[in-house]
TINUDO-539354 format. One record per atom (N, C-alpha, C, O): z, y negated, x negated. Coordinates in steps of 0.1 Angstrom, whole numbers, plus 5000, padded with zeros to 4 digits. Example, Ala and Ser with C-alpha at 12.3 -4.5 7.8 and 13.67 -1.06 7.14 Angstrom:
<rs>
507850574868507850454877507850334868508550334858507150224872507150114863507950004871508049894866
</rs>
This chain:
<rs>
410120529053409620589066410920639073411820699068410920609086412020659095411720809097410620859096412820879101412721029102411521079111410921179108411321009122410221049131408821039125407921099129408720949115407420939107407421029095406421089091408621049089408721139077408421279081407821359073408921329092408821469096407421519096407121619090406421449103405121499103404421489089403621579086404821389081404221389068404721509059403921559052406021539061406521659053405821789058405421869050405621799071405021919076403621939071403122049068402921829070401521829065401521879050400721959046402421819042402421849028402921989025402522059016403822039034404322179033403122269036402922369029402322239046401222319050400222329038399522429036400022209031399122209020399722259007399122268997401022299008401822348996401822248984401622288973401922118988402022018978403521968977404121948987404121968965405521928963405721778967404921698964406921758973407221618978408621578972409421668970408721448970410021398966410521298977409721198979411621318983412221228993413221138986414221188981413021008986414020918981414820848992414220819003416120848991416920789002418320768998418820838989419120689006420520669003421420789006421020869014422520799000423520909003423920899018424220789023424121019024424721019037423720989048424120969060422420969045421420919055420921029064420520999075421021159060420621269068419321339063418621409070419121329050417921399044418121549046417121619049419321609044419421749045419321789060418721899062419821709069419621749083418121749087417621829094417321649081415921649084415221769079414421829086415621809067414921929061415322059069414422149071416522069074416922179083416022179095415622289100415822069101415022059113413622089111412922159119413022039100411622069096411522219094410522279099412422279087412322429084412422499098411722599100413322459107413422529120412122509128411722609134411522389128410322369135409222459131408422509138409122469117408022549111408322699110407522779105409622739114410022879114410022929099409523029096410522839090410622879076412022909072413022839077412222999063413523019057413822899048412922859040415022849048415322729040416322779029417422829032416022749017416922769005417222629000416422558994418522599002419022458998419622468984420622538982418922398974419422408960419922268956419222168958421122268951421722138946421522128931422322188923420522058927420222048913421221978905421421998893421921878912423021808905424121888899424821848890424222018904425222108900424722218890425422308886423422198885422822298877422522258863422222138860422522358854422122328841420722388839420122448848420122378827418822428824418622578828417722618834419622658823419422808825419622838840419122948844420222758848420422788862419022778869418822848879418122698864416822688869415822768862415022848868415822758849414822838841415022988841414123068840416323018843416723158842417423198829417323118820418123308829418923338817418223438808417623538813418123398795417423488786418123618782419323618780417423728783418023858779417023928770415823918772417423998759416524058750416024198755416824268761414824218754414224348756414024418743413024398736415024498739415124558725414024658723413524668712413624718734412524818732411224758728410524808719410924638734409624568731409824458722408824388718411124438718411424328708410924188713410324118705411224158726410824028731412023978740412924058743411923848743413023788751412423778766411323728767413223818775412823808789413823718796414923688791413523678809414323588816414723638830413923688837416023638832416523668846416123558855416523438852415523578866415123478875416223418883417223488887416223288885417323218893417323278907416323318913418623288912418723358925418223278937418123338948418023148935417523078947415923088949415423048959415323158939413923178940413623308948414223418945412723308958412423428965411723528956410923488947411923658958411323758949409823758951409223728962409123788940407623788940407123908948406123908954407924018948407524138955408724188963409924178959408424258974409424328982409024478982408024508988409724558975409324688972408124678962408324618951407024748965405924738956404824648961403724638956405124568972404124488979404524338976405624298975403424248976403724108974404524058986404424098997405423958982406323898992405523819002404923718998405423849014404723779024405523689033405123639043406823669030407723589038407323439036406523409027407823359045407423209044408823129043409723169050408823029035410022959033409822829026408722789023410922759025411022629019412122619009413322649012411822578997412822558987413122408986412322328982414322368991414722228992415622198979416722238979415022128970415722098957416421958958415821858955417621958964418321828966419021788954419221858944419421658954420221598942419421598929419921608919418021598931417221598919417521498909417621528897417721368913418021258904419421258899419721178890420321348904421621368899421621458887422621468880420621538885420521638875420121568862419321468862420621608850420221548837418721568835418021658841418121488826416721498824416221628819415121678823417021698812416621838807416521928818415622018818417421918828417322008840416121978848415422058853415921848850414721798857413421848850412421888857413421858837412321898829411922038832410722078830412822128837412522268839411622278852411022378854411422168859410622168871409122128868408322128878408822098856407422058853406422158858405522138866406622278853405622388856405822428870404822468877407022428875407322478889406622388899406022438909406722258898406122168908404522158906403822128916404022178894402622168892401922298894400822298901402422408889401722538889402422638898401922748899403522598904404322688913404822818905404822928911405222798893405722908885406722858875406622738871407522948871408522918860408323038850408823148853407723018839407423128830406623238837405523208841407123358837406423468843406623468858405823538865407523398863407823398878406723308885406423198880406223358896405223288904405823278918406123378924405823158924406323138937405423198948404223178947405923288957405023348967404223248975404623138977403123288980402123198986402723128998402323019001403623189006404123129018405323039016405922999026405622999004406722919001406322778996405322768989407022678999406722538995408022468989409122518990407722358982408822288975408922148980407922068981410222108983410521968987411721928979412722008978411721818972412821768964413321638971412721578979414621608968415221488973416221428963416821508955416521298964417521238956417721098959417021038967418721038953419120898955418420808945417920848934418420678948417820578939418920508931420120528935418620448920419620368913420320268921421520238920419620208931420120108939421220158949422020078955421320288950422220358959423620368953424520418959423720328940425020338933425620478932426820498931424720578932425220718930424920758916424420678908425420878912425120928898423620958898423221058904422820878891421420898891420920888876421220808868420020988873419320988860417820958862417320988873417220888853415820858854415020988855415321088849414020978864413121088866412021078855411420978854411821188847410821178837409421148843409121208854408621068837407321028842406421148845405721158854406521248836405721368838406021448851405121498857407321448854407721508867407321418879406821468889407521288878407221198889405821208893405421198904404921228883403421228885403021358892401821368896403921458893403521578899403921578914403621678921404621478919405121478932404521368941404121268936404521388954404221288963405521218968406521288972405721088966406921018968407020958982406220868985408020998990408220939003409720889003410620938997409820779011411120709012411720739026411120709036413020779026413720809038414520679042415220619034414220629054414920509059415720539071415220609081416920499072417820519083417320439095417020319093417120499106416620429118417520459130417820569133418020349136419020359147418420439159419120519165417220409162416620469174416420619172416720709180415920659160415720799157417120869157417220979161418120799151419420869150420020889164420620989167419720799173420220819187419620939194420321009201418320959192417721079197418321199191418621299199418521199178419121319172420521339177420921449180421321229178422721239182422821299196423821369199421921259205421921309218421921459219422621519227421121519211420921669211421921739202422121859203422621659193423521719183424921719189425921759182425121669201426521669207427421569201428621589201426921459196427721349190428521279202427921259212429721259199430621199210430021069216429420989208430021059229429420949236429920809232429220709232431220799228431820679223431120639210430920519208430920729201430220699189428820659191428320559186428120729200426720689203426620549210425820469206427620519219427620389225427920279216427320169216428920309207429320199197428120169188427920049185427420269184426320249174425020199181424120149174424920209194423920139202424319989202423419899200425519959204426019819205426019759191425719639189426419839180426519779167425719869157426319939149424419869159423619959151423619939136423320019128424019809132424119779118425219869111425119879098426119929118427120009112426820159112427620239108425620189116425120329114425120369100425620479096424620279091424620299077424820169070423920089070426020149065426420019059427120039046428320049045426320049035426820079022427619969017427219849017428819989012429719889007430119938993430920018991429519868982429819918968431219888964431719938954432019808972433319768968434319868974435519858971433919958982434820048990434420198987433320228985435520278988435220428987434820479000434120589001435020409011434720459024433820359031434020239032432720409037431720319044430920409053430820529051430420349064429720419074428320479070427620409063428020599074426720659072426520759083427520799090425320799086425020899096425921029094426421089104426021069082426821189079428221169082428921259088428821049080430221029082430421009097431521059102429520949105429720939119429721079126430521099135428921169121429021309126430321369123430921439132430921349111432221399108433221339117434121419122433221209120434221149129434121209142435121239149432921229147432721279161433221419162433821459172432921509152433221649153434521699147435021799150435021609138436221659131437521579134438621619131437321459140438521369143438721339157439821359162437721299165437821259178438121379188437621489185438921349198439221449209439821569203439621679208440721559193441421669187442921669191443621749185443321579199444721569203445621519193446821539193445021439183445821379172446621259177446121189186447721229171448421099174447520979171446720989162447620879179446720759177446720709162445720679157447920709157448120649143447320749133446720699123447420879135446720969126445220959128444520949118444820949140443320939143442820809136441720819130443520699138443120579132443020579117442120529111444020649111444020649097442820739091442220699081442520839099441420929094440120859096439220869087439920789107438720709109438520599098437420589092439620529095439620429084439320499071438520439063439820619069439520689056438120729055437620749043437420739066436020769065435120649064434120649056435320539071434420429072434920299067434220199067436220289063436820169058437420089069437220109081438219989066439119919075438319839085438619839097437319759081436619669090435819749101436019719112434919839097434219919107435119999116434920019128436220049110437220129118437820049129438020089140438219919125438819829135437819799146438219799158436619779143435619749153435419869163435319859175435319989157435120109165436320139173436220179185437520119168438720149176438920049187439320089198438519919185438519819196437519859207437819849219436319909203435319949212435820059221435620069233436520159215437020279222438120229232438220289243438920129229439920079238439220029251439720049262438119949249437419899260436720019268436820019280436220109260435620229266436520299276436120349286437820309272438720389279439120329293439620389302438820199294439120129307437920119316438120059327436820179313435620179322435820279333436620369332435020259344435020359354434520489349433620489340435020609354434520739349433220769355432820699365432520859350431220909355431420959370430620929378432521029372432821079385433020959395432520969407433720859391433920739400432520669403432320629414431720659393430420599395429520679404428920619413429420809402428620889411429120909425428320929434430420899426431020909440430720789448430620799461430620669442430420549450429520449442430020349437428320489440427420409430427220259435426920179426427320229447427020099452428219999450428019879449429420059448430619979447431319999434432219919431431020099426431620119413431519999405430419939404432519959397432519839389431319849379431019949373430719729378429519709368430019609358430019489362430219639346430819549336429819439332428619459333430319319328429519209324429519209308428519159303430519259302430619259287429519339281429219449286428819289271427719359264428119499259427419599261429319509252429719629247430019729258429719849256430519689269430819779280429519829286429419939291428419739287427119789292426519899284426019999289426619889270426219989262427020119264426520229264428320099266429220219268428820289281428820409281428620219292428220279305426920349303426820469308425920289297424620359295424820489288424220589292425620489278425720609269426620709277426420829275427620659284428420749292427620829302427920949305426620769308425920829319424720919314424421019321424120889303422820949300422821099300421921169305423821159294423921309293424421369306424421489307424921289315425521349327424621349339424921399350423421279338422521279349421721409350421121449341421721459362421021589365420221559378420421459385419221659381418521639393419421629406419021569416420521699406421421699417422121559420422321519431422521489409423121359411422221249408422721129407420921269406420021169402420021049412419920939408420021079425419920969435421120879433420920749433422320929432423520849430423420769417423820659416423020839406422920769393421920659394422220549388420820679400419820569401420320459410419920339408421120489420421620379428422520289420422620169422423220349411424120269402423320199391423420079389422320269385421620209374420720089379420319999372420320099392419419999397420219859398419519759399421519859397422219739396422319679382422819569380421919759372422019709358420819619355419819609362421019549344419919469338418819569334419119689332417519529335416419619332416619689318416319809317417119609308417219669295418119789295417919889289419219789303420219899304419820009313420220119312419019969323418320079331417520169323417620289323416620099314415720179306416520259296416220369293417620199290418420269280419020389286419020499280419620379298420220489304419320599308419520719305418220559315417320669320416420729309416020849310416120649299415320709288416220809281415720919277417520779279418420879273418620999282418621109277418620979295418721089305417521189304417721309304416321129303415121209302415121289289414621399289415621229278415721299265416721419266416521529260417821389273418921489274418621609284419021719282417821579294417621679305416121679309415721589317415421779304414021779307413721809322412621779326414621869329414421889343414221769351413621769362414621649346414521529353413021479354412621409362412221529344410821489344410021519356409021459360410421629363409721669375410321609388409821639399411221519387411821459399411021339403410621259395410721339416409921229422410521089420409720999417411821079421412420949419412220899405412020779403412320989395412020939381410620909379410320809372409720979385408220949383407920809389407220729383408520779401408320649407408920539398408320439397410120569393410820469385409920439372409820319368409420549366408620529354407420449357406920369348406820469368405620399372405920249374405120159369407020219380407420079383407820009370407719889369408420079361409020019349408220059336408820049325407020089337406220139326406220039314406320079302406019919317406019809307407319809299407219789286408419829305409719819299409919949290410419939279409520059296409720189288408920189276409420229265407620159277406720159266407120059255407120079243407519939260407919829251409119869243409619789235
</rs>
């Protein structure tokens, strides 16, 4: 399931307090999705990395009660308290148990009772809290242990699939560099391209790092290139750097809006994607007329790409008469 399909399914299962297992490749954005779901539902999110835990980290640590001659368990700190003061805990939250399949079978086994009965020993998960698990598959070439059948049968299993269109919508609101967005519109196959022969390969997580940690930091060209290659490998890095060189020679947004009828309109496909991505976040009600004068010179595909992105980026555009008229005239293209 792509993220836009997975999100409503997760929200339903959370409302039903049914535990879910999300399967997906590393770096795809499972954690980002869970943060967004928790935010949408106004839930506290507790992110637990099971791959780093042993049995006692989940089950709790045993301590003797000498007075009663019994063994008790200190509750794991990622679990919300059953009571606040003398009253039941009425908070609402989500326990996201990531890296489940990276945990040894014994650690996974501590979740049998938790996922089925919402309890671990004497501890009972408060009513307003839900459980979502996630992990990689053996085909993802990560450190993966088999999931015990008894645990698997307690979970609803959903698969996370990287989707270029969904990622573009996310990237638009996440402040991802427009050159990265434009390149991945042009070369969507490099959004997530696992290479088992390389330590470095492209993924949504890595493109976000490149955008926010490497680009536009005033680094020497050689340093920037080396860091990009270190993230995504030589082949993808060369393609991205070549795209950016083309990108740098395009007319600026200011030049386009100042003279939309005469500003250069590129013929090269990569440049068309670059122009569309360059413009989408810059279009406002004030410059809409100039922007549409320029986009009207584009192929229909790139008109739609530019203005659909602009509508996602700036909700004020929805009330503009020019946009309403354009949507009416191009409804078939937009819906398609």
